[in-house]
N, C-alpha and C positions, 0 to 999 in steps of 0.2 A: 324595745318598742320603736325607738328611733331608727335602728338598723333595719327593721322590717319595713318601715315606711320608705326608707331610702331605697331598699331593694325593689319594692313595689313600683316606686317612681321610675327607677332605671329600666325595669322590665317593661313598664307601660310605654316609656319613651322609645325603647328599642322596637317594640311591636308597632307603635304608631309610625315610626320611621320606615319600617319594612312595608307596612300597608300603603303608605303614601308613595314609596318607590315603585310598588307594584301597580298602583293606580296610574301614576304618571309615566310608567314604563321607562324608568331610569335604569341605566346599566348598573350591574352589581360591582362590588369592590374587586372581585376576581376578574370581571370583564375589563374593568379599568386598568388593572395591573397587566392583563394580557395585551391590551392595546398599547400600553406604555412600553412593553418589552418587545413589541412586534418588530421594531427596527433594530433591536439589539440581538446579536448572536451570542448565545451563552458559550463561554469557553470551558471545555472540559478540564478536569484537574490535570490530565496528562499534558495538555498544551500549555497550561500555566507553568508546570514544572519544567517543561522543555524550554520555555522562555528564560527561566532562571538559569538553567544549565548553559544555554547559549551565551547569556550575559556573563556568567562566571568564566566560561571558556575564553571569551574575548579578553578578560582581565588576566587570566593565567597563561595565555598563549606565549607571552614573552619569556616564561620560565621553561618552556618545552624546548628541548634540543634534539635534533635529528640530523643525520648525515645528508649530504647533497643528493646522493642517488635516491635515497628513500623519500626525501622531500619532493624531488622532481616527479618521481613516480606517483606519489600520493596526490600531488597537485594536478597531474593529468587525469587521474581517476576521479577526483572531485569535480573537475571541469566536465568530464564526460557524464558524470552522474547528475549534473545540474545543481550541485551543492555550492552555494555562494559563501564559502569560508576558506580560510587558509589551512594548510596542513597542520600547523601548530594548534589552531583552534579546534580542528577535528580531533586531534590527539588529546587535547585538554578536556574536551567534552566527554570523551570516553573515560578518562581518568576520574572526572567528577561524578559521572553516573555510577562507576564502580565504587568510588569512595563513599557514596551515599549509603550503600549497603555495608561497606566495611566499617563505617562509623557505628553500626549497630552491634558489632561483634563484642566490644568491651562490655556493653550492657548485658548482652546475652551470656557472657562468661560469668557475670555476677549473679544474674537471675536464674538462668537455665543453661548450664554449660553445653548440654547436648545440642542446643539450638545454634551454637557458634559454627558447627560444621556445615549445616545447610547454608548459613549466611556466607561463609567463606567460599563455598562452591558457587553460590549465586553471584558473589563479587567477581570471581574469575570469569564466569559465563557472560556476565554483563559487559565486562571489559572486552572480551573477545568478540561479542556481538557488535558492540558499538565501534570497535576498531575496524571491523570488516564491513561496516554498514555501507561504505562507499562502493566497495567491490560488489556487494550484494545488489545495490541499486543499479550498477552498470550491467551486471549479469541479467537482472530482470528486464532492463531496458533492451538489451541485446536479444533476449528471447522474444519479447514482444515484436521487435522489428523483424526477426527471422520468421515469425508466423506470417508476416506480410510478404515474404520473399516470393512465395508461389504466385500470389495475386499480382505482385509487381511485375514479375517476369511474364505472366500471361497477358497483362495489359500492354506491356511493351511489344510483345509479339503481335498483338492486334494493331497497335499504333503504327508499327513499321509497314503495314500494308497501305497506309494512307499518307505517310510522310516520314521525314527523318529529322525533324526538329526535336532534339533531345530535351531542351529546356521546356518546350510546350508539353511534351509527354509527362515530364515530372510534375509540372504545375497542375495539370489536369488530374493526375493521380493523387496528389497531396490533398485535394479537396475531400476525398472519401477515405483517406488512410486513418489508421489509429493515431492516438495522440503522440506517441513516441516517434513513429515514422513521420507524422505530419510536421513536427517541430524540426526534425533533421532535414527533411526535404525543403522546408522553408529556408533554413540556413543555407542549404546547398544551392537553391535557386537564386538567392540573393548573392551568394558567392560567384555563381556563374555569370550573373548580369554584370558584376563589377570587375571581372577578370577572365582568365583563361578557363575554358570549359574543362579541359583535361585536368588542370591543376585543382580545380574545385572538386572534381570527382575523386581525385586521389586523396584530398583532405577529408572528404566525406567517408571514404573507405577507412582511413586511419582513425577517424573518430568512432566509428561503429566497432571495428575490430572483429568482424564476422566473416567467415569463409564464404557464406552464401551471398552476402552483399558484395564481397570481393569479386565473385563470379559475375554478378550483375554489372558492376562497375567496369570490369574487363570488357564485357560485351558492349556497353555504351561507349567506351573509348574507341572500340573497333568501329562502331557506327560513325563516330565523329571523324575517324580517319578514312572513311569511304568504304568500309566493308559492308556487305549485304546485311549480315546480322540476323536475318530471319531464321535460318536453319539453326544458328547457335542458340537463339532464345527459345526456339521450339524444343530443342534438346534440354535446355535449362529448365523450361517449364515442366517437362516430363520428369526430370530428376527431382525437382522441388516438390512435385505432386507426390512422388513416392516417399520422399522424406516427411512430408506432411502426414501421409497415411500412417507411416511408422510412428510418428509422434502421437497421433490420435489413438493408435492401438496401445501405445505405452501408457497413455493417460487412462484409457478404458480399463487396462489391466490393474490399475491401482484402485478401481472402484469396488470390486468384490470384497476385499478385506474390510473396507469401511462398512459396506452393507452387512457383512457377516457379523461385525461387532454389534451393530444396532439390532440385527435379527436375534442375536443371543440375548440382548437386554429385553427385547419384547417377549421372548420365550420365558425368561425368568419372571417377568411380570405376570404372564398367563399362569405359570405354575404357582406363583405366590397367591394369586386370586383363587385358584382351584383349591389349594390347601387351606386357605382361610375359610372358604365355604365348608369344606369337609370338617374342619375342627369346630366350626360354629354349630354344625348340625350334630356332631358327636356330643358337644357340651349341652345342647338343648335336650338331646335324648337322655343323657345321664341325669340332667336336672329333673326331667319328668319321671324318671324311675325312682328317684329319691323323694 
């Protein structure tokens, strides 16, 4: 009896509280929680784990050993990719991520031995992917910049009709460039203001490591040395346009296999629906017969 009275009192109090909140137009608990978390950005689990891996790599970096050539090469790659870590930290992070999967292998051998083989393969693939992440970032950055090469050469061709100030050309173009090209052009412009124009362009060419950008830099150095440059950049614009069309055709050629895969799935769904309806009608007809 006492329990029933207590439950009645609690339900009555909850109902009265909800009624008063509605009459006074007070925000709900969910709204208060949403307002409290409005300024906080929820971190996904992958970012949290990445923070642990980076912290662990900083501690284990002192145990990693590599020869001078490999270290210098990886250091240049990390710098070009914009990764603020030492080669030892990058290598240690790859080992830690692969080791996280490798740590599950003993448990798999004890519980389900067949699961150890996929975990071993996943460990190797994770290490290879993380060890080559810097090269992949540089390659992606280079491709994004090369996509801008045609527009850059075309813009310089038009700019040469009005003047020969290379620094102003690059500054105006950087305002509408993609993020990767914009960052590199900002570094280039700052380098040109503080020193030799030609030396800054050579360093820009070395950072990018692209044949298309090398052609653009060669033409800009010619303009600085007094060459006309208009005919050269017109020819360069035409070549880059053809290269861009070939790239777009190659990307378009990759679309049909993807579309074919989804078309096959849609066909299977239609067939499944058709057969379900037929089977349902047959079952109903057989049921009516008996």
